[in-house]
Structure formats: C-alpha cells, structure tokens
N, C-alpha and C positions, 0 to 999 in steps of 0.2 A: 275610429281605428280601426276597426273587425277583430279586436280583442274579446275572446269573452268575460265576464268576472273570478274567474279561476285564474284564465291568462294573466289577466293582472296582477293576483295576489300573488301565485308563483316570479310573477318576473319581479314583482318589489319586493322576495323574499322574507312578503311575509307568511309565515306558514300556519299558523295558529287561524289564520281566514282561511286558507287555502283546504286546511283540514274540515276543517266546519262547511263551508262549500262542497268539498269532496260526498263529503256525510250527506249532504240532503243532495247529492245526484247533480253538481254543477259540471259538466264538461270542457274539453280545454278545446279550442278556435281547431278544425276540423284540416284548416293549411298549415298544421303544426306538427302533423302528428306523423307523419311520413321523413320530413326533412329538418329533423331542429335546426340547422343553417338557417332555414329559411326566417325560425322567430328571428335571430341575430340581426339580419340585413331590412326585417320590417320594422324591427324599434332601430336601427339606424338610419331609414331613410325616413321614418317618424320625425327621430331627432331632427334631420337636417333639416325637414320643412319646416319646421317649428323653430328655428333658430332664421330662417328665412324671416316668415312674419314677423317673429322679436325686429329685424335689423327696418322690416318696411314699413313697423310701429315708429320706428325710434328717429329713421329718416324720413317721412310721412304721414303725420300726424293727423291731418287732415283727409288722407284720399280713402276710410273708412266711414263711413255714414248711418253705425251704425249708435244708437243711441250711451253707446257704453264710453265714457270717457277715454282717454288717451292710458290715465294711470291705471285705468279698472282692464283695459286690454291687455297693455305689458303687463301687470299682472297674473293676468288669467295665462299667457304666454311663459313666464319664468317658472309657473308652476308644473305646466306641459314638459317645459324645460325640464326640470328638477325629477319629474315623473322619467321619462325617455332616458336621463342619462344614471339614474336609481336602476331602470331595468336594464340597458347597458351593462353597467357594472357588474348587478345579480349573475344575469349572463356568462361574463367574462369572468369571475371568480366561483362559479357553483360545476364543479364537472360529474363526472355521470357517476348515476349512483354504483357501488358495488354488487356483488352477484345476491341474488334470494336466498333467505335461507329455509330448510326445512321443507324444500320444493318434491311436491308430491303429484304425480301422474296417475291419473284411471283411464282405463282404457273402458269407455261407452259404447264402442260396437268399432265394427270393421274401419270406419271413418269417420270415428269422435276421437277424443281425448278431454278429461277434463282435469285442469292444471291450476292445483295451489300452490300457493306461497307465501312465505312473509319475506317483510322489509328485511335490508341488514341490519341487524342491532350498533350498528357503528353511525347509523344514517339517522344525525339530530339537527341538520341544519338544511335540508330541505326535505320535499314532499314525493314519491313515487307515482306520478299517476302510471305509466305503464311499463311495461319490456315485453321487444321485442323479441319474440320465442320463435325459432329454429329447428329447422327438421332434418335430423341426420342418421342415419342407420351407423356411424361413427360411435364406438363403446368411450371415447372421451370425453364425446359430448351428457353421458347419463352419470357423469361423475357427481356425487351427492345428491343425486339423487335415487327417491322412492320409486318404483314403480308397480305398483295394484291390478 
C-alpha cells in the first residue's frame, strides 16, 4: 500500500510504537510530507478498493484461484477494512499540533541556520514528525523565538 511502518503506526494512532520507530530512524513516506491531504485521499482509496475486494469475494467465491479458502480471504479483507477504517478515523480526529516550545535559532553562516525546538507540552495524543518552517523578515513571526 506504499506506507512505511511509521506511516502505519501514526495512522493507527499507536503513538508508543511510532515513537520507538522514529527513535530508530524510521521515516514517513515522502508522498505525505508536502501535502497531508494526500494521506487522507490515499487511505480512502485503499478502503474503497478493499470494500470492492470484499464484495467480490462474497459474491464470487470461486473467482479467486488462490489456495486460500473463502473464509480466510474474507478474514484478510476484513482485517484490511478495519485497518483502513481506523486510519481514516485517526485522520479525522487528529488535528494539527500546537506551536513548538522553546524555539531557538542559531545563525551558522550567512546562508544557514539551526533551529531547535520541543513539542508542545499539551501534546499527549500525537507524534510530531515535522514542522514546516517559513522564512520572513516580519517581526511577528519571531514572537517567542530566541535568536543566538
């Protein structure tokens, strides 16, 4: 389905597993980094495909010549349906994280900076894997930021 283990853990809302995966260097799928809406559309498409597979198994038990019994195929499809439904539910109920805490920007050279920050203290139900950083000369974007 094109998802990394970290994608699956995050989409299933299994934050302890996601934290372990991230600690060991796991990365999200590149397809989801730029546009989070792509993730929702992808999971929705997988759910729809799986629902079609389930209907085909129930209506045409002999069309699939694999050695699996109809009950086994149906059980596999039911597990996928549950997984994708749970993923959609997680996507619908998990909002964006709050602002990062204790942001520090260190100027390394005329063309690079180092940004350090911590998760919001009220973030108990999600794992933050990235923040989008925007550059601006406007003073209002620097509120609460320490520049070294």
